C-alpha positions in Angstrom: -34.9 -58.8 -33.3 -31.3 -59.2 -32.0 -28.7 -59.6 -34.8 -27.7 -63.1 -33.6 -31.3 -64.3 -34.3 -30.9 -63.5 -38.0 -27.8 -65.4 -38.5 -26.1 -62.2 -39.7 -22.9 -61.0 -38.0 -23.4 -58.0 -35.7 -22.1 -54.8 -37.2 -18.8 -53.5 -35.7 -19.0 -50.2 -33.9 -15.8 -48.4 -34.4 -15.5 -45.3 -32.2 -15.1 -42.1 -34.2 -11.9 -40.3 -33.8 -12.5 -36.8 -32.6 -10.8 -34.1 -34.6 -8.9 -31.5 -32.7 -8.2 -27.9 -33.8 -6.1 -25.1 -32.5 -7.4 -22.1 -30.6 -5.9 -19.1 -28.9 -6.4 -18.6 -25.2 -5.5 -15.9 -22.7 -4.0 -17.8 -19.8 -2.9 -16.7 -16.3 0.3 -18.3 -15.0 0.8 -16.3 -11.9 0.1 -12.8 -10.4 -0.2 -10.4 -13.4 1.5 -13.1 -15.6 -1.0 -13.2 -18.4 0.1 -14.9 -21.6 -1.3 -15.9 -25.0 -1.3 -19.7 -25.5 -2.4 -22.0 -28.3 -4.5 -25.0 -27.1 -6.2 -28.0 -28.8 -9.9 -28.3 -28.7 -11.8 -31.4 -29.6 -15.1 -31.6 -31.4 -18.0 -31.2 -29.0 -18.8 -34.4 -27.1 -22.2 -35.9 -26.2 -24.6 -33.2 -25.0 -22.1 -30.4 -25.8 -22.1 -27.3 -28.0 -18.9 -25.7 -29.3 -19.2 -21.9 -28.8 -17.2 -19.2 -30.4 -16.9 -16.6 -27.6 -17.9 -13.1 -28.7 -18.0 -11.0 -25.5 -16.7 -11.6 -22.0 -17.1 -9.2 -19.1 -14.4 -8.8 -16.4 -15.7 -9.7 -12.9 -14.2 -8.8 -9.5 -13.2 -12.4 -8.9 -11.3 -12.4 -12.2 -9.4 -9.3 -11.1 -8.5 -11.0 -7.8 -7.0 -14.0 -9.6 -5.2 -11.7 -12.0 -3.6 -9.7 -9.2 -2.9 -12.5 -6.7 -3.3 -15.8 -8.6 -5.9 -16.4 -5.8 -9.4 -15.4 -4.9 -10.0 -15.3 -1.2 -8.8 -18.7 0.1 -8.8 -20.3 -3.3 -5.3 -20.4 -4.8 -4.7 -21.4 -8.4 -2.2 -24.2 -8.7 -2.1 -24.5 -12.5 -2.4 -22.1 -15.5 -6.0 -20.7 -15.6 -8.0 -19.0 -18.3 -10.2 -16.4 -16.7 -13.6 -15.1 -17.7 -17.2 -16.3 -16.9 -19.5 -13.5 -18.0 -19.8 -14.5 -21.6 -21.9 -14.8 -24.7 -21.1 -16.3 -28.1 -22.3 -18.2 -31.2 -22.8 -22.0 -31.7 -20.3 -23.2 -34.3 -20.6 -27.0 -33.8 -23.1 -29.4 -32.2 -22.3 -32.6 -30.4 -24.2 -35.9 -30.5 -27.6 -36.1 -28.8 -28.1 -32.3 -28.7 -31.4 -31.0 -29.9 -32.9 -27.5 -30.1 -29.9 -25.7 -31.4 -28.5 -24.9 -34.9 -25.1 -23.6 -35.9 -25.3 -19.8 -35.8 -27.5 -19.6 -32.7 -26.5 -16.8 -30.4 -26.2 -17.9 -26.7 -25.5 -16.7 -23.2 -23.4 -19.1 -21.2 -24.3 -20.2 -17.7 -20.8 -21.4 -16.6 -21.5 -23.3 -13.4 -21.9 -27.0 -14.0 -23.5 -28.9 -11.1 -23.6 -32.7 -10.7 -27.4 -32.7 -11.2 -27.7 -35.8 -9.0 -27.2 -34.8 -5.4 -30.0 -33.8 -3.0 -29.4 -30.1 -3.3 -29.5 -30.3 -7.1 -32.8 -32.2 -7.0 -34.2 -29.4 -4.8 -33.4 -26.9 -7.6 -30.7 -25.2 -5.6 -27.9 -26.4 -7.8 -25.7 -23.3 -7.1 -25.0 -25.0 -3.7 -23.8 -28.3 -5.3 -20.6 -29.5 -3.6 -19.4 -30.9 -7.0 -20.1 -27.7 -8.9 -17.5 -26.8 -11.5 -17.4 -23.1 -12.3 -15.4 -21.7 -15.1 -12.4 -19.5 -14.1 -12.5 -20.8 -10.6 -9.7 -22.6 -8.8 -12.1 -24.5 -6.6 -12.1 -27.7 -8.6 -9.0 -29.5 -9.9 -8.1 -29.6 -12.7 -9.4 -26.0 -12.8 -12.4 -25.5 -15.0 -11.0 -23.1 -17.6 -12.7 -19.8 -18.2 -14.1 -18.2 -21.4 -11.2 -16.1 -22.5 -10.6 -18.5 -25.4 -11.5 -18.4 -29.0 -13.9 -21.4 -28.6 -15.0 -23.7 -25.8 -17.1 -26.8 -25.6 -19.9 -26.4 -23.1 -22.9 -28.5 -22.1 -26.0 -27.5 -24.2 -28.1 -27.6 -21.0 -26.3 -24.5 -19.8 -26.4 -22.6 -23.1 -29.3 -20.2 -23.3 -30.5 -19.1 -26.7 -30.8 -15.4 -27.3 -33.5 -13.5 -29.3 -32.2 -11.1 -31.9 -33.0 -8.0 -29.8 -30.5 -8.9 -27.0 -26.9 -7.8 -27.8 -23.8 -9.9 -26.9 -22.9 -7.3 -24.3 -26.3 -7.6 -22.5 -26.1 -11.4 -22.9 -22.7 -11.4 -21.1 -24.2 -9.2 -18.3 -26.9 -11.9 -17.8 -24.4 -13.5 -15.4 -24.2 -10.6 -12.9 -27.9 -9.9 -13.5 -28.5 -13.4 -12.3 -26.7 -12.6 -9.1 -29.1 -9.7 -8.7 -32.1 -11.7 -9.5 -31.2 -14.4 -7.0 -30.6 -11.7 -4.3 -34.1 -10.2 -4.9 -35.7 -13.7 -5.1 -34.2 -14.4 -1.6 -35.4 -11.1 -0.3 -39.0 -11.4 -1.6 -39.8 -7.7 -1.2 -43.5 -6.8 -1.3 -44.8 -4.1 -3.7 -44.2 -0.7 -2.2 -41.2 -1.8 -0.1 -38.2 0.3 0.5 -34.7 -0.9 -0.3 -31.1 0.2 0.3 -28.2 -1.1 -1.8 -24.7 -0.7 -0.5 -22.1 -0.6 -3.3 -22.7 0.7 -6.9 -20.5 -1.7 -8.8 -22.1 -3.8 -11.6 -23.8 -6.2 -9.2 -25.0 -3.3 -7.0 -26.5 -1.4 -9.9 -28.3 -4.5 -11.2 -29.5 -5.4 -7.7 -31.0 -2.0 -7.4 -32.7 -2.3 -10.8 -34.1 -5.7 -9.9 -35.4 -4.3 -6.6 -37.2 -1.6 -8.6 -38.4 -4.2 -11.0 -39.9 -6.3 -8.2 -42.0 -3.4 -7.0 -39.9 -1.5 -4.5 -41.1 2.1 -4.6 -37.8 3.6 -3.2 -34.4 2.2 -3.8 -31.4 4.1 -2.5 -27.9 3.2 -3.7 -24.8 4.2 -1.7 -21.1 4.2 -2.7 -18.0 6.2 -2.0 -17.7 7.1 -5.8 -19.8 10.1 -6.8 -19.7 9.1 -10.5 -21.2 5.7 -9.8 -24.0 7.1 -7.7 -24.8 9.7 -10.4 -24.8 7.0 -13.0 -27.2 4.9 -11.0 -29.7 7.8 -10.7 -29.3 9.1 -14.2 -29.8 5.7 -15.8 -32.7 4.7 -13.6 -31.1 1.9 -11.6 -32.1 3.6 -8.3 -34.5 6.3 -7.1 -32.1 7.9 -4.6 -28.4 8.1 -4.2 -26.0 8.6 -1.3 -22.3 9.4 -1.6 -20.4 8.0 1.4 -17.9 10.6 2.7 -14.4 9.0 2.9 -12.1 11.2 4.9 -10.5 8.0 6.4 -10.5 6.0 3.2 -8.7 6.5 0.0 -9.0 3.3 -2.0 -10.1 3.5 -5.7 -10.8 -0.2 -5.9 -14.0 -1.2 -7.8 -17.3 -2.3 -6.4 -16.4 -0.9 -3.0 -18.3 1.2 -0.5 -15.4 1.6 1.9 -12.1 0.0 0.9 -12.5 -3.1 -1.1 -14.7 -6.1 -1.5 -16.3 -8.0 -4.3 -19.9 -8.3 -5.4 -19.5 -10.9 -8.0 -20.3 -14.5 -8.6 -16.9 -15.8 -7.6 -15.8 -16.4 -4.0 -14.4 -14.2 -1.3 -12.1 -11.4 -2.3 -10.7 -9.6 0.8 -9.1 -6.2 0.5 -5.4 -6.5 -0.3 -4.3 -2.9 -0.2 -2.6 -0.7 2.4 -4.1 -0.5 5.8 -6.2 2.7 6.1 -6.9 4.7 9.3 -10.5 3.4 9.0 -9.2 -0.2 9.6 -7.5 0.8 12.9 -10.3 2.6 14.7 -12.0 0.9 17.7 -15.0 -1.4 17.3 -17.3 1.0 19.2 -16.2 3.8 17.0 -16.9 1.7 13.9 -20.4 1.1 15.1 -20.9 4.8 15.9 -19.8 5.6 12.3 -22.2 2.9 10.9 -25.1 4.3 12.9 -24.3 7.8 11.6 -24.1 6.6 8.0 -27.3 4.6 8.3 -29.1 7.7 9.6 -27.7 9.9 6.9 -28.8 7.4 4.2 -32.3 7.2 5.6 -32.6 10.9 5.8 -31.5 11.2 2.2 -34.3 8.9 1.2 -36.8 10.7 3.4 -35.9 14.1 2.1 -36.7 16.9 4.6 -38.3 14.6 7.1 -35.8 13.8 9.9 -35.4 10.1 10.7 -33.8 8.6 13.7 -32.4 5.1 13.3 -33.2 4.3 16.9 -37.0 4.7 16.2 -38.6 1.3 15.9 -40.5 2.2 12.7 -37.6 3.7 10.9 -35.4 2.0 8.4 -35.8 0.2 5.0 -37.6 -3.0 4.5 -34.6 -4.7 2.9 -30.9 -3.9 2.6 -28.7 -5.5 -0.1 -25.1 -5.5 1.1 -23.0 -5.7 -2.2 -19.5 -4.9 -1.0 -18.6 -7.7 1.4 -17.1 -5.3 3.9 -17.6 -5.5 7.6 -18.3 -1.8 8.0 -21.1 -2.1 5.4 -22.7 -5.0 7.2 -22.8 -2.8 10.3 -24.5 0.0 8.4 -26.9 -2.5 6.8 -28.1 -3.7 10.2 -28.6 -0.2 11.5 -30.4 1.0 8.3 -32.9 -1.9 8.3 -36.2 -1.6 10.1 -37.4 -4.0 12.7 -38.7 -7.2 11.0 -36.7 -6.3 7.8 -34.1 -8.3 5.9 -30.4 -7.9 5.2 -29.2 -9.8 2.1 -25.5 -10.5 1.9 -24.7 -10.2 -1.8 -21.0 -9.2 -1.9 -18.3 -11.6 -0.7 -15.4 -9.9 0.9 -14.1 -10.1 4.5 -14.6 -13.8 5.3 -14.7 -13.3 9.1 -16.6 -10.4 10.5 -17.5 -9.0 13.9 -21.1 -7.8 13.9 -23.5 -6.3 16.4 -25.8 -9.3 16.4 -28.0 -7.9 19.1 -29.2 -5.3 16.6 -30.6 -8.2 14.4 -31.6 -10.3 17.3 -33.7 -7.8 19.2 -35.3 -6.3 16.1 -35.9 -9.7 14.3 -33.9 -8.7 11.3 -33.3 -11.7 9.0 -29.8 -12.0 7.6 -29.8 -14.0 4.4 -26.8 -15.0 2.3 -26.7 -15.7 -1.4 -24.2 -17.6 -3.4 -24.2 -17.0 -7.2 -27.6 -17.9 -8.6 -29.9 -20.7 -9.7 -32.8 -20.8 -12.2 -32.4 -17.2 -13.2 -31.2 -17.1 -16.9 -34.6 -17.7 -18.4 -36.1 -14.9 -16.3 -33.2 -12.6 -17.1 -33.7 -13.1 -20.9 -37.4 -12.4 -20.6 -36.7 -9.2 -18.7 -34.3 -8.0 -21.3 -36.7 -8.9 -24.1 -39.4 -6.8 -22.4 -37.1 -4.0 -21.4 -39.1 -1.3 -23.3 -42.4 -2.4 -21.7 -42.9 -0.7 -18.3 -43.9 -2.7 -15.2 -47.3 -2.2 -13.6 -45.6 0.5 -11.5 -44.2 2.2 -14.6 -40.6 1.1 -14.2 -38.5 0.6 -17.3 -35.4 -1.5 -17.0 -32.2 0.4 -17.9 -30.3 -0.5 -21.1 -27.6 -2.9 -19.9 -25.5 -2.1 -22.9 -24.8 1.3 -21.3 -23.1 -0.4 -18.4 -20.2 -1.3 -20.7 -17.9 1.7 -20.4 -14.7 0.2 -21.8 -14.1 -2.4 -24.5 -10.9 -4.2 -25.5 -10.7 -6.1 -28.8 -8.8 -9.3 -28.9 -7.5 -11.7 -26.3 -4.1 -10.2 -26.6 -5.5 -7.0 -25.0 -6.7 -8.8 -21.9 -3.9 -7.5 -19.6 -5.0 -3.9 -20.2 -8.6 -4.9 -19.6 -7.8 -6.4 -16.2 -5.7 -3.4 -15.1 -8.5 -1.1 -16.0 -11.2 -3.3 -14.4 -9.6 -2.8 -11.0 -10.2 1.0 -11.1 -13.2 3.2 -10.9 -11.9 5.8 -13.4 -9.6 5.6 -16.4 -6.6 7.8 -17.2 -8.9 10.4 -18.7 -11.1 10.6 -15.7 -14.0 8.6 -17.3 -16.1 6.4 -15.1 -15.4 2.6 -15.2 -18.4 0.4 -14.7 -18.0 -2.8 -16.8 -15.0 -3.7 -18.9 -15.5 -6.3 -21.7 -13.2 -8.1 -24.0 -14.4 -8.9 -27.5 -12.7 -12.1 -28.7 
C-alpha cells in the first residue's frame, strides 16, 4: 500500500554521502614523465567493487604511451594512469552487488562496453563504439589505468579466481584473452598446422592456445633466439625459427623485424631509426618474404624440402602477432591455399600487401581486436592446467612468463624502461614485466 493511503507521512530518503579516501597512483604526464600522485577515491557505487590492485603486467601499448604519450594515432591529452593487465582483491562492495565478498581474489576485464548497442547485443562487445578501456586515451576523460593502489570497477567485469591461480597468472589472463580470441576466430581443426610470427607475450600465448585447440604442429618465429628457445623449452610451440636479421638491429619487444605491438591496445608503429630493411624495394621485400616463408616451412617439415609455390604447401593458419608489413607478406606466402591469416598484432596502420596471393589462393584474412567472452574460458584452462588435453598437451605455467618484477608504484619507471627491451643489463631474457602494488 502506498504511504499516502495510510495517512502516515512518507519517509524522507536522504542520499548517503560517499566517503572518500586517499590513494597513490602512478601517473604519466608526458613522454617518460611518470610521477607519483595522490588521488581521492570514493566508496564503490551501485554495481561496483573496490579492488586493491596486487599485480599489473606491462603491455606494449603501455610502453608506447610511456615513450610518446601516444599509442598509434591516439594521443593522451590529460594525465593518464597506465596498466590494464591486472589482478587484485575485493576490499569494498557497492550497492546491488551480489556474488562477491570482501577478500575475493579477482582478475579484471578492463574494457567496459555500453551493453546496449547492436554489436553488444550480438555478444561482440569488444567492438562497441562506446567502449571505455583502462589506460587508453581513446575516450575522454581518459579511463584511468590500474597502476593505482585501489580502483572502483563494475562487478560485471571482475572475475573471481580459484585459489590455485596466482595473481601473476590472473594478470596474464588479459593477453591470454587476446590469444583465445585469435584462435576462436581461426577455428583450427584438430591436426591443423599453425605458424605464429612474433614471440612476445601474446605470440607465446597464441601458440599455446593453438596447441590447446588441437593443432599438431605450431611453429613460432622471432628475431630473438632467446624467445624462440623459451617458446620451445616451455612447451608453447612445437617448432621454432629464428629470423636472420642482417638488415635489422632493433631490440624492441614483441617484434619479428623492427617493431610492432601484439597487445590489446591500439596501433603502435615503430618509432626507431630507419633501417636498411625499410628502404629496400617492394619486389625485394616480397622476395625476402617468400624466402623466409620457405625457410620456416622447411624448419617445420624437417628434412623434407618444401616449396612455397606448390599448391599443397603451407600451414593451415598463420597468426601474425607483430603488426609489421613484412610479417604480413611472410604470413601470406607461408599459408596454404584455402588457409587463414589472423591479424593479431597491431603495428603499421597502412600496409601494402600482395593481395593476389590471398585472392588467387582463397586465403582468408581475419582481423581481431582485443577479445570478448574469453575470461571464463581462460580461468577454466588455468584451473585445468595440469590435466593434459585429449592430444596430450599440457598448458605451460604462465607464472614462468614473468621474468622481471618491480615492487611498488614508485618503481614503475624502471619497469617501463625494461619492458621495452628483450634482454636486461645482465643479458637475461625479458618476457613479461610486472609491478606489484
